[in-house]
C-alpha positions, -999 to +999 in steps of 0.1 A: -293+149-191-259+165-197-265+206-201-243+204-234-267+182-254-296+209-248-305+229-274-290+260-260-276+274-291-245+288-299-257+323-312-278+328-280-250+315-257-221+343-269-245+368-277-263+364-244-223+363-231-220+396-251-250+412-238-241+403-198-208+414-203-204+441-223-240+454-223-245+451-262-269+432-281-262+413-317-294+429-333-280+465-327-249+458-332-259+450-370-283+478-370-254+505-363-240+522-395-224+553-384-197+564-411-165+580-402-154+614-403-154+633-438-131+632-465-127+673-458-129+673-423-093+689-405-104+685-370-083+711-345-065+694-318-056+701-280-031+688-255-055+668-234-055+678-195-072+649-186-069+611-194-103+598-175-136+610-167-161+604-133-194+617-141-214+621-115-251+628-125-278+637-100-308+624-117-339+644-113-327+679-111-302+692-081-314+721-064-286+746-066-298+769-039-295+738-014-262+731-026-237+748-046-252+781-050-269+794-017-281+829-010-272+840+022-301+858+042-324+854+019-359+839+020-357+817-015-334+799+013-361+782+030-348+759+061-313+758+044-286+778+060-248+784+043-215+778+056-178+788+046-156+769+027-116+764+028-120+793-002-122+829+010-155+842-007-173+809-017-201+798+007-220+764+002-251+749+015-245+733+050-259+699+035-224+697+017-197+700+048-171+679+036-168+693-003-163+724+016-132+713+028-122+707-007-133+738-023-100+745-033-104+717-056-138+725-073-144+746-096-179+753-098-205+769-125-233+787-113-244+798-143-256+770-162-289+767-183-308+746-202-337+748-230-350+718-216-376+715-186-384+680-186-366+651-174-361+630-200-355+658-227-330+675-200-311+642-192-307+634-229-295+669-236-270+668-208-257+634-223-253+641-256-256+679-263-284+673-284-324+678-279-344+641-285-352+633-320-375+608-336-358+594-361-322+592-341-303+584-311-271+606-302-239+594-288-227+603-252-197+614-243-181+579-232-186+568-266-174+595-284-142+590-263-136+555-271-147+566-308-117+590-314-092+573-288-106+535-283-103+519-249-078+523-218-079+486-216-085+466-244-098+434-219-122+459-201-151+478-212-141+517-229-172+528-205-193+519-173-227+530-163-231+524-125-269+530-114-300+523-127-305+549-149-323+533-180-326+561-205-287+563-207-286+572-246-254+551-246-233+544-280-262+562-299-256+556-340-222+548-330-213+511-332-223+490-302-194+482-290-192+517-277-221+512-253-209+514-218-213+485-194-243+487-173-242+482-135-268+483-111-256+473-080-219+478-075-215+454-047-230+427-070-201+438-096-208+416-127-231+390-126-224+354-143-195+364-159-177+329-148-187+297-164-203+267-146-180+241-137-195+219-162-188+240-189-154+235-196-126+256-211-122+230-239-162+227-245-160+267-246-134+268-272-146+239-294-182+258-296-167+291-304-149+272-328-178+258-343-197+292-343-169+308-364-167+280-387-205+282-394-202+319-396-169+323-422-186+317-451-216+343-443-188+369-430-166+364-462-192+372-485-205+405-466-171+414-450-187+451-442-180+472-412-215+459-393-207+428-400-172+424-387-186+448-354-206+412-349-178+391-347-160+418-323-189+415-298-179+376-296-142+379-292-151+411-268-172+390-247-146+364-246-116+385-236-138+400-206-147+365-194-105+356-193-093+387-184-075+391-151-083+424-150-115+415-138-107+420-101-116+458-107-148+449-103-144+436-066-148+458-039-143+431-012-106+435-024-108+473-004-107+478+031-132+485+051-126+517+066-122+531+028-157+514+020-171+533+050-152+565+042-175+565+007-208+558+019-218+518+024-253+529+002-253+522-038-240+557-047-206+558-023-197+523-035-205+529-068-179+558-069-153+534-051-157+508-081-155+543-104-119+549-087-112+511-091-121+511-126-106+544-139-070+524-120-076+495-141-077+514-173-114+520-178-115+555-193-148+572-187-171+562-155-208+576-147-222+570-114-258+583-108-279+593-078-313+597-087-343+611-060-333+648-068-367+657-081-377+672-048-413+686-056-421+675-022-405+680+010-372+694-007-355+702+027-360+666+039-351+650+012-322+670-001-302+665+031-307+630+030-293+627-006-265+653+000-255+631+031-247+603+004-231+630-021-207+645+003-193+617+015-189+599-017-173+627-039-153+643-009-139+605-006-133+603-044-115+634-047-090+627-011-085+592-028-078+602-064-054+634-049-039+606-022-031+580-054-018+605-076-047+598-102-064+634-096-044+657-125-055+632-150-089+622-139-117+647-145-148+645-119-178+660-132-211+666-107-240+670-133-278+669-137-304+682-158-320+712-142-323+731-112-350+741-086-371+771-083-365+797-060-399+799-049-413+768-023-444+755-033-472+746-006-455+710-008-423+726+011-409+718-023-393+732-053-401+727-091-383+723-120-359+752-136-338+747-162-332+786-165-304+790-139-285+759-118-250+747-109-227+720-123-190+717-107-159+700-120-129+691-100-089+672-112-079+666-148-065+701-148-094+720-138-081+753-117-098+747-084-108+773-060-132+791-083-167+803-091-174+808-125-207+822-138-233+835-111-275+837-109-294+868-097-299+870-058-328+847-059-309+826-074-335+825-108-313+840-138-281+838-145-265+871-149-231+863-154-210+831-172-241+816-189-228+781-197-252+760-220-252+721-217-232+718-251-205+742-234-206+721-203-203+692-230-175+706-246-156+715-216-152+675-210-142+668-244-116+698-243-101+681-212-094+650-230-081+665-257-111+653-284-119+669-319-146+690-309-148+703-343-145+668-358-176+658-380-192+621-381-221+615-400-253+595-384-266+565-407-287+594-424-256+611-434-265+642-412-237+655-398-228+655-362-200+669-336-193+662-296-211+691-283-232+704-313-223+742-308-208+744-275-177+763-267-154+751-239-146+769-210-110+769-215-104+794-185-113+770-159-078+753-169-046+762-156 
């Protein structure tokens, strides 16, 4: 039987293609009702220091004591020792020796703290600056970036999420075209992006033309944003299918030596893919690394995770610098909370939102600095307290986004990029 004569409907085909290629669905597109900025809004503007963001998310709660905020000679360290770095006065855990050599590029935020001590809530808070509500889903930073500045490459997604992080908030209450493309395995790229041999260009054009004709009356009768967005979804899928820029997703184009340097694990290859994507105009790429929920065997598991993080992030920093891209690319290393100074009976550390660390580099950030501090046990923040909205405001500031611009949800509630967060402008320069 000729496959073109089957009951595979035009709507299912193109909507399925859009979902596969762009990470969106027709139903969510039609359900989006985000409103624009208020008529009286007069957002402040700042000169951007970065064009792109590569966001490295350590899912599960990365231990600050065993990575970026060690406490030399303290009993809270357990088996973890500290090492010197390239910057006098900055010491890191022995688990990140390669990043220690890049300390001159890093701004280490040791005063991070959160109000959320559970994984799902903390993850959501870190990505959106808002606590979860049953009645609304808030946009992530990649969606805010696209909303205000649109895409960097018209034929590729505006943002990409690499890794198996199913709870990513995505576009929130914005239009679904701002949803990131989700890629589980960076080495697989985008599956099923090319049509089968029997489905020729002429057949595809004919079906698409027929679909538009059948939709024409409905679209003209209901000429509103959400209906137009549904049509845009079709157009985006087609553009991406035909784009020569899809080569950005092909890691086989990279030399073996480069791939080995990043690490052959999924996180390492995800970071390499992130570099390729920003080179091709994708402005916001997130790469996640899970497994940091070390209630058990912290001193076995953290070194294993740090091997992946250390190789990939250090390679990314060096690669971007060598290509002249580090100044325009902001790298953010984030996690939902830290781990307790106290070591539990399972040789692990428990959830600790009261004090932890994040790291920023590139994109106008001044390297070789530490901002904020926890006490001698790594328990409480005693200097440079930085909330989650403050970190996100700093990212928005680097991108030149209007931090005080108000957009409205479907229920007409006002929201800003980082809630009440204040950017850490002292990190730049």
